[in-house]
LOMIRO-880149 format. One record per residue (C-alpha): x, y, z; residue in one letter; chain. Coordinates in nm, 4 decimals, padded with zeros to 6 digits. Example, Ala and Ser with C-alpha at 12.3 -4.5 7.8 and 13.67 -1.06 7.14 Angstrom:
2
- 01.2300_-00.4500_00.7800_A_A
- 01.3670_-00.1060_00.7140_S_A
//
This chain:
289
- -02.4921_00.5458_00.0973_M_A
- -02.3651_00.6845_00.4207_S_A
- -02.0043_00.6369_00.5192_G_A
- -01.7354_00.7652_00.7523_P_A
- -01.6657_01.1314_00.8046_L_A
- -01.3435_01.2246_00.6149_L_A
- -01.1385_01.5381_00.6475_R_A
- -00.8499_01.6465_00.4172_P_A
- -00.5041_01.5614_00.5364_I_A
- -00.2779_01.8570_00.6128_E_A
- -00.0398_01.9500_00.3287_R_A
- 00.3056_02.0972_00.3763_I_A
- 00.4713_02.2746_00.0809_D_A
- 00.8451_02.2416_00.0640_G_A
- 01.0172_02.2116_00.4002_G_A
- 01.3675_02.1409_00.5205_G_A
- 01.5420_01.8136_00.5932_P_A
- 01.3735_01.7700_00.9329_D_A
- 01.0094_01.7903_00.8210_V_A
- 00.9644_01.4102_00.8094_V_A
- 01.1149_01.3402_01.1512_P_A
- 00.8986_01.6199_01.2898_A_A
- 00.5884_01.4598_01.1421_A_A
- 00.6907_01.1231_01.2816_M_A
- 00.7038_01.2721_01.6319_R_A
- 00.3519_01.4175_01.5877_R_A
- 00.2207_01.0758_01.4801_R_A
- -00.0362_01.2273_01.2448_E_A
- -00.0611_01.1876_00.8681_P_A
- 00.0603_01.4627_00.6458_V_A
- 00.1215_01.5138_00.2727_V_A
- 00.4505_01.6669_00.1729_F_A
- 00.4634_01.8553_-00.1602_R_A
- 00.7949_01.9178_-00.3314_G_A
- 00.9876_01.6898_-00.0940_L_A
- 01.1123_01.4595_-00.3722_I_A
- 01.1341_01.7131_-00.6605_R_A
- 01.5029_01.6226_-00.6953_H_A
- 01.4380_01.2504_-00.7425_W_A
- 01.5167_01.1390_-01.1040_P_A
- 01.2302_00.8903_-01.0726_A_A
- 00.9809_01.1764_-01.0779_L_A
- 01.0640_01.2605_-01.4399_S_A
- 01.1664_00.9165_-01.5641_K_A
- 00.9248_00.6550_-01.4173_W_A
- 00.6285_00.6440_-01.6477_T_A
- 00.4617_00.3076_-01.7239_P_A
- 00.6110_00.3341_-02.0724_E_A
- 00.9630_00.3665_-01.9183_Y_A
- 00.9162_00.0338_-01.7414_F_A
- 00.7749_-00.1262_-02.0580_A_A
- 01.0720_-00.0115_-02.2620_A_A
- 01.3451_-00.0781_-02.0037_A_A
- 01.2283_-00.4190_-01.8747_M_A
- 00.9302_-00.5187_-02.0895_G_A
- 01.0145_-00.8926_-02.0960_E_A
- 01.0636_-00.9227_-01.7248_Q_A
- 00.7980_-01.1378_-01.5540_L_A
- 00.6114_-00.9694_-01.2719_V_A
- 00.3649_-01.1036_-01.0160_S_A
- 00.0361_-00.9124_-01.0228_L_A
- -00.2024_-00.9435_-00.7271_H_A
- -00.5610_-01.0186_-00.8181_D_A
- -00.6689_-00.8575_-00.4876_F_A
- -00.4569_-01.0918_-00.2689_T_A
- -00.1165_-01.2468_-00.3066_R_A
- -00.2437_-01.6028_-00.3323_R_A
- -00.4151_-01.5218_-00.6571_N_A
- -00.1128_-01.3632_-00.8188_A_A
- -00.1020_-01.3537_-01.2010_V_A
- 00.2266_-01.3801_-01.3851_S_A
- 00.2763_-01.1358_-01.6755_S_A
- 00.5394_-00.9634_-01.8767_R_A
- 00.5902_-00.6070_-01.7681_M_A
- 00.5106_-00.4774_-02.1215_A_A
- 00.1745_-00.6612_-02.1217_A_A
- 00.0954_-00.5234_-01.7801_F_A
- 00.1652_-00.1655_-01.8938_V_A
- -00.0717_-00.2265_-02.1879_D_A
- -00.3342_-00.3358_-01.9397_W_A
- -00.2736_-00.0283_-01.7207_M_A
- -00.3360_00.1906_-02.0268_R_A
- -00.6543_00.0089_-02.1265_G_A
- -00.4967_-00.1544_-02.4296_R_A
- -00.5286_-00.5210_-02.5282_P_A
- -00.2893_-00.7178_-02.3148_A_A
- -00.1778_-01.0839_-02.3585_D_A
- -00.3410_-01.2960_-02.0863_G_A
- -00.4824_-00.9995_-01.8921_L_A
- -00.7995_-00.9128_-02.0796_C_A
- -01.1009_-00.9026_-01.8571_G_A
- -00.9019_-00.8585_-01.5372_R_A
- -01.0365_-00.5766_-01.3190_G_A
- -00.8209_-00.5410_-01.0086_D_A
- -00.4617_-00.6229_-01.0955_L_A
- -00.1815_-00.4569_-00.8916_Y_A
- 00.1919_-00.4769_-00.8859_L_A
- 00.1819_-00.4330_-00.5082_A_A
- 00.4600_-00.4012_-00.2522_W_A
- 00.6983_-00.5471_-00.5121_D_A
- 01.0692_-00.5698_-00.4447_A_A
- 01.1717_-00.7967_-00.7346_T_A
- 01.1661_-00.5255_-01.0005_V_A
- 01.4080_-00.3110_-00.7871_L_A
- 01.6265_-00.6097_-00.7093_Q_A
- 01.6607_-00.7160_-01.0733_R_A
- 01.7245_-00.3622_-01.1924_N_A
- 01.9628_-00.2134_-00.9345_P_A
- 02.0137_00.1009_-01.1401_S_A
- 01.6637_00.2047_-01.0340_L_A
- 01.7940_00.2535_-00.6786_R_A
- 01.9796_00.5647_-00.7960_G_A
- 01.6476_00.7345_-00.8873_D_A
- 01.5197_00.7738_-00.5337_F_A
- 01.6357_00.8011_-00.1700_D_A
- 01.4042_00.7357_00.1265_F_A
- 01.6885_00.7167_00.3760_R_A
- 01.7645_01.0854_00.3333_A_A
- 01.4001_01.1672_00.4135_L_A
- 01.3901_00.9647_00.7352_F_A
- 01.7187_01.1311_00.8483_R_A
- 01.8345_00.8475_01.0792_S_A
- 02.1510_00.6451_01.0636_R_A
- 02.0071_00.3617_01.2777_L_A
- 01.7843_00.1260_01.0929_G_A
- 01.7017_00.0169_00.7387_V_A
- 01.4479_00.1192_00.4758_V_A
- 01.2316_-00.1482_00.3108_H_A
- 01.1041_-00.0249_-00.0217_T_A
- 00.8030_-00.1380_-00.2208_G_A
- 00.7080_-00.0564_-00.5814_L_A
- 00.3456_-00.0109_-00.6679_W_A
- 00.1946_00.0018_-01.0166_M_A
- -00.1740_-00.0188_-01.1082_G_A
- -00.4429_00.0919_-01.3474_G_A
- -00.7432_00.3078_-01.2580_A_A
- -00.9316_00.1205_-00.9842_G_A
- -00.6473_-00.0904_-00.8580_S_A
- -00.7143_-00.1140_-00.4883_H_A
- -00.5456_-00.1829_-00.1524_T_A
- -00.8022_-00.2883_00.1095_P_A
- -00.8348_-00.1223_00.4506_L_A
- -00.5646_-00.2484_00.6900_H_A
- -00.2868_-00.1410_00.9250_Y_A
- 00.0717_-00.2575_00.9369_D_A
- 00.3227_-00.3376_01.2081_I_A
- 00.5042_-00.0571_01.3957_D_A
- 00.7033_00.0895_01.1100_A_A
- 00.6640_00.4534_00.9894_P_A
- 00.5646_00.4582_00.6199_N_A
- 00.6269_00.7159_00.3480_L_A
- 00.4305_00.6683_00.0249_H_A
- 00.5596_00.8682_-00.2750_A_A
- 00.3404_00.9203_-00.5792_C_A
- 00.5654_00.9164_-00.8893_I_A
- 00.3206_00.9045_-01.1785_H_A
- -00.0574_00.9362_-01.1981_G_A
- -00.3008_01.0043_-00.9168_R_A
- -00.3864_00.8053_-00.6082_K_A
- -00.6437_00.8385_-00.3289_R_A
- -00.5789_00.7395_00.0323_F_A
- -00.8245_00.7116_00.3271_V_A
- -00.6787_00.6853_00.6760_L_A
- -00.8101_00.6286_01.0247_F_A
- -00.6178_00.6644_01.3529_G_A
- -00.5708_00.3779_01.6042_P_A
- -00.8456_00.5352_01.8179_D_A
- -01.0964_00.4507_01.5432_Q_A
- -01.0278_00.0761_01.5536_S_A
- -01.3570_00.0180_01.7332_R_A
- -01.5260_00.1253_01.4088_H_A
- -01.3010_-00.0691_01.1710_M_A
- -01.4100_-00.4295_01.2352_Y_A
- -01.0631_-00.5944_01.2553_P_A
- -01.0550_-00.9505_01.1263_T_A
- -00.8709_-01.2693_01.2283_D_A
- -00.7345_-01.3222_00.8790_I_A
- -00.3614_-01.3801_00.8862_Y_A
- -00.1040_-01.1971_00.6845_E_A
- 00.2504_-01.1223_00.8016_W_A
- 00.2562_-00.7927_00.9960_T_A
- -00.0890_-00.6914_00.8711_T_A
- -00.4390_-00.6608_01.0247_V_A
- -00.7277_-00.6326_00.7755_F_A
- -01.0633_-00.4697_00.8259_S_A
- -01.3823_-00.6534_00.7235_A_A
- -01.5150_-00.3268_00.5705_V_A
- -01.4942_-00.2702_00.1953_D_A
- -01.4585_00.1056_00.1733_L_A
- -01.5463_00.0990_-00.1952_R_A
- -01.9044_00.0217_-00.1029_C_A
- -01.9395_00.0286_00.2806_P_A
- -02.2471_-00.1681_00.3915_D_A
- -02.4037_00.0008_00.6925_P_A
- -02.6338_-00.2948_00.7519_S_A
- -02.3324_-00.5191_00.8124_R_A
- -02.0951_-00.2625_00.9595_F_A
- -02.2997_00.0149_01.1214_P_A
- -02.0133_00.1449_01.3331_A_A
- -01.8112_00.2484_01.0262_V_A
- -02.0606_00.5267_00.9606_T_A
- -01.9492_00.6818_01.2939_R_A
- -01.5851_00.6663_01.2067_A_A
- -01.3819_00.9894_01.1603_E_A
- -01.0866_00.9713_00.9276_G_A
- -00.8759_01.1572_00.6784_F_A
- -00.8512_01.1605_00.2997_E_A
- -00.5754_01.2629_00.0560_A_A
- -00.5507_01.2790_-00.3255_M_A
- -00.1880_01.2347_-00.4240_L_A
- -00.0370_01.3908_-00.7346_E_A
- 00.3122_01.3211_-00.8816_P_A
- 00.5695_01.4443_-00.6330_G_A
- 00.3444_01.4163_-00.3286_D_A
- 00.4657_01.2055_-00.0310_V_A
- 00.2139_01.0788_00.2281_L_A
- 00.3370_00.9987_00.5794_F_A
- 00.1380_00.7119_00.7304_I_A
- 00.2062_00.6818_01.1046_P_A
- 00.2385_00.3419_01.2789_I_A
- -00.0809_00.1440_01.3334_R_A
- -00.2915_00.3830_01.1212_W_A
- -00.5633_00.2128_00.9156_W_A
- -00.5345_00.2947_00.5427_H_A
- -00.6768_00.2000_00.2078_A_A
- -00.5680_00.3192_-00.1342_A_A
- -00.7072_00.3487_-00.4884_W_A
- -00.5320_00.4283_-00.8150_C_A
- -00.7357_00.7019_-00.9852_L_A
- -00.5418_00.6612_-01.3089_S_A
- -00.2503_00.4541_-01.4313_A_A
- -00.0172_00.5017_-01.1347_C_A
- 00.3433_00.4350_-01.0290_V_A
- 00.4382_00.4949_-00.6707_S_A
- 00.6996_00.3901_-00.4131_L_A
- 00.6829_00.3464_-00.0410_N_A
- 00.9459_00.3130_00.2275_G_A
- 00.8984_00.1553_00.5678_W_A
- 01.1544_00.2595_00.8330_W_A
- 01.2687_-00.0380_01.0365_F_A
- 01.4485_00.1211_01.3300_G_A
- 01.5663_00.0088_01.6717_P_A
- 01.2253_00.0660_01.8285_S_A
- 01.0674_-00.1926_01.5889_L_A
- 01.3291_-00.4548_01.6796_L_A
- 01.2426_-00.3979_02.0467_A_A
- 00.8654_-00.4061_01.9897_S_A
- 00.6754_-00.6969_02.1421_W_A
- 00.4481_-00.6860_01.8370_R_A
- 00.7313_-00.7898_01.6037_L_A
- 00.8086_-01.0928_01.8218_W_A
- 00.4426_-01.1813_01.8398_R_A
- 00.4359_-01.1725_01.4601_E_A
- 00.7318_-01.4106_01.4500_A_A
- 00.5486_-01.6568_01.6740_V_A
- 00.2283_-01.6283_01.4706_R_A
- 00.4284_-01.6908_01.1495_A_A
- 00.5900_-02.0052_01.2919_A_A
- 00.2577_-02.1426_01.4184_L_A
- 00.0944_-02.0665_01.0829_H_A
- 00.3628_-02.2419_00.8857_R_A
- 00.3141_-02.5449_01.1125_A_A
- -00.0619_-02.5398_01.0465_G_A
- -00.1479_-02.4548_01.4042_L_A
- -00.2691_-02.0976_01.3535_Y_A
- -00.5247_-01.9403_01.1145_A_A
- -00.5268_-02.2480_00.8853_K_A
- -00.7147_-02.1503_00.5704_D_A
- -00.7836_-01.8057_00.7151_R_A
- -00.4903_-01.6343_00.5444_C_A
- -00.3924_-01.4718_00.2224_T_A
- -00.1076_-01.7106_00.1537_C_A
- -00.2650_-02.0603_00.1580_C_A
- -00.5669_-02.2330_00.0236_G_A
- -00.8015_-02.0024_-00.1703_D_A
- -00.6424_-01.6948_-00.0167_G_A
- -00.9082_-01.4583_-00.1481_D_A
- -00.9961_-01.1969_00.1106_L_A
- -01.3209_-01.1108_-00.0624_R_A
- -01.4598_-01.4613_-00.0208_R_A
- -01.3418_-01.4982_00.3343_M_A
- -01.5066_-01.1665_00.4250_L_A
- -01.8268_-01.2296_00.2344_G_A
- -01.7713_-00.9237_00.0022_W_A
- -01.9453_-00.8897_-00.3265_Q_A
- -01.6966_-00.9026_-00.6080_L_A
- -01.6852_-00.5335_-00.6909_V_A
- -01.5668_-00.4460_-01.0413_Q_A
- -01.3991_-00.1060_-01.0328_D_A
//
């Protein structure tokens, strides 16, 4: 089945402390190799490490969207990631510990195992960090985020990313589905349907396969989708700097959020209320990875 034209993302081996700011100025994606070789997380953070250190902690696993989150013990989730029998998770095909902050909050010692702030090299602003854990096939659908530069660091396992620049939005079929600071595409890149979305076959994008130690820079407003190719642990850091606080898009998001909470905007067309299942709202087939 035909799909978009994808080229490999540029890779940079090593590099000094200013390689990330330089990439941010270029506003093009790049994969950095060796940039986090000094992070303790790179040698410590296996799924088994989380099972042993915090196996009884309850985690919220997204069954494709946050509304359908499944509660599980960390140890059971790790069993599921490894394809072993797992209490309450048997038969689940698309679970993901996605953009999670609770594990880091409840286990503050983990913060000493990584450092995004040193990579961004700026004293003005804050880093918002998300933890991602999934089994082979766990999937993040095609979307773009608000105006915050994003570094995604692969810690364990392998992960695939597909990205499209803002100039390709005419091929991406943006939707009206509401999620805070996120715009989703109607296209399921796992099985793009050219009869429904013919323009996507004309899109030109980029592709990267991340190995442990690789860091992907995702520029602002770049469309991206991700797949875990194996049991995978990764971290991302969004840089919230002064330019974001001055952005009209952030204030527009605040207004949209207030209207949504009041039931005046995107009622039942969101990932947080009602059914909340993107697949059903978009008319996707329920793909089993």
